[in-house]
Structures are given as C-alpha cells and as structure tokens.
ROKEKOL-9600 format. One record per residue: residue in three letters; x, y, z of N, C-alpha, C in turn; residue number from 0. Coordinates in pm, 1 decimal. Each point is the difference from the previous one (the first is absolute). Layout:
# ROKEKOL-9600
<"ala"; <X; Y; Z>; <X; Y; Z>; <X; Y; Z>; NUM>;
...
***
This chain:
# ROKEKOL-9600
<"met"; <-165.5; 644.3; 1857.2>; <16.2; -86.9; -115.7>; <146.5; -43.3; -8.1>; 0>;
<"lys"; <22.4; -129.2; -22.0>; <135.1; -51.6; -13.6>; <57.8; 39.7; -135.6>; 1>;
<"pro"; <131.1; 28.0; -6.0>; <62.2; 29.6; -130.0>; <-13.2; -119.8; -93.5>; 2>;
<"phe"; <-11.9; 27.3; -127.9>; <-15.7; -104.9; -100.3>; <129.1; -11.3; -79.7>; 3>;
<"tyr"; <51.2; -120.9; -15.0>; <122.0; -23.0; -76.3>; <-21.3; -113.5; -99.3>; 4>;
<"ile"; <63.1; 12.4; -114.9>; <4.9; -109.9; -96.7>; <136.6; -64.3; 17.6>; 5>;
<"asn"; <1.0; -128.7; 28.4>; <124.8; -68.4; 31.2>; <94.7; -14.2; -118.1>; 6>;
<"asn"; <-52.1; -27.8; -118.0>; <86.9; -29.4; -113.7>; <-49.1; 74.9; -123.6>; 7>;
<"leu"; <21.5; 129.9; -2.7>; <-49.8; 82.5; -109.7>; <51.3; -44.0; -137.5>; 8>;
<"pro"; <127.7; -39.2; -15.9>; <44.9; -45.7; -132.5>; <-80.9; -118.0; -54.7>; 9>;
<"ala"; <-44.6; -88.0; 88.1>; <-82.3; -112.8; -45.5>; <-133.5; 50.0; -53.9>; 10>;
<"tyr"; <-56.4; 101.6; 64.6>; <-125.7; 57.7; -48.5>; <20.5; 67.5; -135.1>; 11>;
<"tyr"; <115.0; 64.3; -19.1>; <30.3; 61.0; -130.4>; <2.8; -106.2; -109.7>; 12>;
<"arg"; <56.5; -116.3; 31.4>; <4.4; -108.0; -99.7>; <-139.7; -51.7; -31.5>; 13>;
<"leu"; <-84.5; -8.8; 101.6>; <-135.1; -52.2; -19.4>; <-93.7; 101.3; -65.3>; 14>;
<"phe"; <24.1; 127.9; 25.2>; <-87.0; 107.2; -51.3>; <84.4; 108.3; -66.1>; 15>;
<"pro"; <62.1; -31.8; -113.5>; <93.4; 94.5; -62.6>; <-64.8; 128.8; -50.2>; 16>;
<"lys"; <-129.9; 0.3; -19.0>; <-67.3; 120.1; -49.3>; <-24.2; 103.0; 110.0>; 17>;
<"leu"; <7.0; -41.9; 125.5>; <-34.7; 88.6; 110.8>; <121.3; 74.0; 55.0>; 18>;
<"ser"; <-23.5; 122.6; 43.6>; <104.2; 78.0; 66.6>; <13.6; -48.0; 144.7>; 19>;
<"lys"; <107.2; 43.4; 64.3>; <20.7; -34.9; 140.7>; <-118.9; 45.5; 83.9>; 20>;
<"arg"; <-46.7; 120.6; -22.3>; <-110.6; 54.7; 78.3>; <-129.1; -77.1; -26.3>; 21>;
<"glu"; <-24.3; -38.7; -124.4>; <-120.0; -78.6; -31.9>; <3.9; -135.2; 70.3>; 22>;
<"ile"; <117.8; -62.3; 3.7>; <14.9; -127.5; 70.6>; <-24.5; 19.7; 149.4>; 23>;
<"glu"; <55.9; 106.6; 56.2>; <-20.6; 27.8; 142.5>; <-148.0; 16.9; 32.3>; 24>;
<"ile"; <-66.8; 82.6; -78.9>; <-140.4; 30.7; 26.1>; <-87.8; -123.5; -19.0>; 25>;
<"leu"; <26.2; -76.4; -104.3>; <-77.5; -121.5; -23.6>; <23.8; -102.0; 111.4>; 26>;
<"ser"; <123.5; -13.6; 43.6>; <31.5; -91.7; 110.1>; <-70.2; 41.8; 128.4>; 27>;
<"met"; <0.2; 129.0; 26.8>; <-65.1; 50.8; 120.7>; <-150.4; -23.4; -5.7>; 28>;
<"ser"; <-58.4; 19.9; -116.5>; <-142.9; -23.5; -16.8>; <-32.7; -148.0; 19.8>; 29>;
<"cys"; <81.4; -86.5; -57.8>; <-22.0; -143.8; 14.2>; <22.9; -47.0; 143.7>; 30>;
<"ala"; <78.4; 76.4; 75.8>; <23.8; -32.9; 140.8>; <-111.6; 51.5; 90.3>; 31>;
<"gly"; <-98.0; 69.1; -59.6>; <-116.3; 41.8; 77.0>; <-10.1; 148.0; 31.0>; 32>;
<"leu"; <97.4; 80.2; -42.7>; <-8.0; 143.2; 24.6>; <-95.2; 63.9; -100.0>; 33>;
<"asp"; <-79.7; 95.5; 46.3>; <-87.5; 71.2; -92.8>; <74.7; 120.2; -58.4>; 34>;
<"arg"; <-62.4; 68.3; -92.6>; <65.3; 111.2; -70.2>; <46.1; 109.9; 95.1>; 35>;
<"asn"; <-80.2; 29.3; 101.0>; <37.9; 102.9; 97.3>; <121.9; -42.5; 80.7>; 36>;
<"glu"; <2.5; -124.9; 42.5>; <113.9; -50.4; 77.1>; <127.0; -1.8; -84.3>; 37>;
<"ile"; <-13.2; -37.9; -126.7>; <115.4; 0.2; -90.2>; <52.6; 142.2; -15.7>; 38>;
<"ala"; <-89.7; 94.3; -20.5>; <39.7; 140.3; -17.0>; <74.1; 50.5; 123.5>; 39>;
<"ile"; <-51.0; -32.3; 118.1>; <65.2; 43.0; 124.0>; <137.2; -64.6; 13.8>; 40>;
<"glu"; <6.5; -129.9; -23.6>; <126.1; -74.5; 14.0>; <108.3; 54.5; -92.9>; 41>;
<"leu"; <-38.1; 36.1; -122.9>; <97.3; 45.9; -99.6>; <11.4; 152.0; -7.2>; 42>;
<"asn"; <-79.0; 69.2; 82.6>; <1.3; 146.0; 2.6>; <-30.3; 60.0; -137.8>; 43>;
<"ile"; <-104.4; -53.5; -62.3>; <-48.6; 49.9; -128.7>; <-151.4; 17.8; 10.9>; 44>;
<"ser"; <-60.1; 61.9; -99.2>; <-145.2; 20.0; 3.9>; <-73.4; -125.8; -47.0>; 45>;
<"val"; <-125.5; -9.7; 38.8>; <-84.3; -110.3; -46.7>; <-13.1; 8.1; -151.8>; 46>;
<"his"; <-4.8; 119.9; -54.1>; <-7.0; 18.8; -145.1>; <122.0; -63.6; -68.2>; 47>;
<"thr"; <117.1; 16.3; 58.5>; <121.5; -60.6; -55.6>; <-6.6; -152.0; 8.8>; 48>;
<"val"; <-51.4; -52.0; 109.4>; <-18.5; -145.1; 13.7>; <-90.9; -49.4; -112.4>; 49>;
<"asn"; <-111.3; 69.2; -21.4>; <-92.8; -37.9; -107.0>; <67.0; 4.7; -136.4>; 50>;
<"asn"; <82.2; 101.9; -24.5>; <72.0; 9.0; -127.6>; <92.0; -119.7; -19.9>; 51>;
<"his"; <71.2; -39.9; 104.7>; <88.8; -116.8; -10.6>; <-80.2; -127.0; -29.2>; 52>;
<"phe"; <-113.4; -16.5; 67.9>; <-85.7; -115.5; -28.3>; <-45.8; 1.9; -145.7>; 53>;
<"asn"; <-48.6; 113.5; -46.1>; <-49.4; 10.6; -138.2>; <110.6; -26.6; -101.0>; 54>;
<"asn"; <119.6; 52.3; 24.6>; <112.3; -24.1; -90.7>; <34.9; -148.4; -5.8>; 55>;
<"ala"; <0.8; -65.9; 114.6>; <32.9; -142.6; 4.6>; <-105.0; -82.7; -73.0>; 56>;
<"val"; <-127.1; 32.3; 19.5>; <-108.9; -70.9; -69.0>; <15.1; 16.9; -150.6>; 57>;
<"thr"; <30.3; 120.6; -43.4>; <16.2; 28.5; -143.0>; <118.5; -75.8; -58.8>; 58>;
<"lys"; <110.9; -5.7; 71.9>; <119.9; -68.3; -49.7>; <-26.1; -147.8; -28.7>; 59>;
<"tyr"; <-88.0; -61.9; 77.0>; <-31.9; -141.0; -22.1>; <-129.8; -18.8; -77.6>; 60>;
<"glu"; <-51.3; 110.4; -55.2>; <-118.4; -1.2; -86.7>; <-117.7; -72.7; 65.1>; 61>;
<"leu"; <-20.4; 30.3; 128.3>; <-112.1; -57.5; 73.4>; <-108.4; 105.4; 16.0>; 62>;
<"lys"; <-116.3; -43.6; 44.6>; <-112.9; 92.0; 11.1>; <-26.5; 47.1; 142.5>; 63>;
<"ser"; <67.6; -59.8; 98.0>; <-26.4; 41.6; 137.7>; <118.2; -33.2; 90.7>; 64>;
<"leu"; <4.1; 70.2; 111.7>; <100.6; -27.4; 101.9>; <-19.3; -140.1; 57.4>; 65>;
<"cys"; <-122.9; -42.1; 10.7>; <-29.6; -134.2; 50.9>; <70.5; -106.5; -84.9>; 66>;
<"lys"; <-4.9; 15.7; -130.4>; <65.4; -96.6; -89.5>; <152.1; 7.4; 12.7>; 67>;
<"leu"; <53.3; 120.6; 20.0>; <144.4; 14.0; 18.8>; <43.3; -66.7; 130.4>; 68>;
<"lys"; <-77.0; 18.8; 106.1>; <33.3; -63.4; 127.3>; <-7.3; -151.9; -11.3>; 69>;
<"ala"; <-97.0; -51.0; -73.9>; <-10.2; -144.8; -21.3>; <122.8; -50.8; -74.7>; 70>;
<"leu"; <43.0; 71.9; -103.2>; <120.8; -36.3; -74.5>; <120.9; 1.9; 93.1>; 71>;
<"phe"; <10.3; 104.3; 80.8>; <111.2; 14.6; 93.5>; <5.8; -119.5; 94.9>; 72>;
<"tyr"; <-113.0; -33.4; 62.1>; <-6.0; -115.5; 90.0>; <39.9; -128.6; -72.3>; 73>;
<"phe"; <-54.1; -19.9; -120.1>; <27.4; -122.1; -74.5>; <149.0; -12.9; -31.1>; 74>;
<"val"; <59.2; 105.8; -52.0>; <141.4; -4.7; -37.9>; <88.2; -20.4; 123.2>; 75>;
<"ile"; <-29.6; 71.1; 108.3>; <78.8; -15.2; 122.6>; <-12.3; -142.0; 54.6>; 76>;
<"asn"; <-120.8; -52.4; 4.9>; <-18.9; -135.9; 52.5>; <65.9; -104.8; -88.1>; 77>;
<"glu"; <-6.4; 17.5; -131.2>; <69.2; -92.3; -91.0>; <150.3; 6.1; 22.8>; 78>;
<"ser"; <51.9; 120.2; 17.9>; <142.6; 16.9; 23.5>; <41.9; -65.8; 130.8>; 79>;
<"arg"; <-81.7; 17.2; 102.6>; <31.0; -63.2; 128.8>; <-4.5; -151.9; -11.4>; 80>;
<"ala"; <-94.8; -49.8; -77.0>; <-10.7; -145.0; -18.6>; <124.2; -54.0; -69.9>; 81>;
<"asn"; <50.0; 76.6; -95.5>; <119.9; -41.2; -73.1>; <127.2; 39.4; 73.7>; 82>;
<"ser"; <-10.0; 100.8; 85.9>; <107.3; 55.7; 84.2>; <131.6; 25.9; -72.4>; 83>;
<"ala"; <-3.3; 17.3; -129.7>; <121.2; 31.3; -75.5>; <29.3; 149.4; -1.3>; 84>;
<"asp"; <-100.9; 83.0; 27.5>; <18.6; 144.4; -6.6>; <34.8; 62.1; 135.0>; 85>;
<"gly"; <19.3; -80.8; 99.8>; <37.9; 53.1; 129.4>; <-114.1; 59.4; 79.5>; 86>;
<"leu"; <-123.0; -36.1; -32.7>; <-114.5; 51.8; 73.5>; <-54.7; -101.0; 98.9>; 87>;
<"ser"; <72.1; -109.0; 21.3>; <-49.8; -99.6; 94.4>; <-3.7; 60.1; 139.7>; 88>;
<"glu"; <-91.9; -49.3; 80.3>; <-21.1; 57.3; 133.9>; <106.3; -39.6; 97.7>; 89>;
***
C-alpha cells in the first residue's frame, strides 16, 4: 500500500473547522478508497479507533451516516477546488 499524504492540511482545517487532524486524515483516506482495515494499518491504530473517529466526525456535523459526511466532504472539497481560493486546486 502506498503511503497516504494530505497536501495542504491547513486548507482542510479551514474547510472543516469542527474536525480534528486525525478525523480529517481518516475521512480523506476513506474518500480516497481505503477501507477501515487499510486505514487502521496505515495509521497503526485499531479498526475500533477508526470507527470512533468516523462516529465523532459524523456527530460533529449532526449527520446521520458516514455516507452523508463523505458526500459533504466531496462537495466542499470540489467547491473549494472550483473556486481555488483555499489552495486545494490540483
């Protein structure tokens, strides 16, 4: 498995101020196609901890599912890239 990096973490903090660094990492990895087991291995944490981070992030945005959080994440990131003011342009 290739190492996973977030290129511009401060920009993600601006877009998702409610999320911790670890929640942003885990959500980004999930949106990039890694499953919970792969995320746990990559970050050297348990799958239970990955699930806790997902649940905390969903709760912070008052959503009902991880699917809805991932949709929000994609939407906000794509809007930011379209506007390219937050430094997330490709």
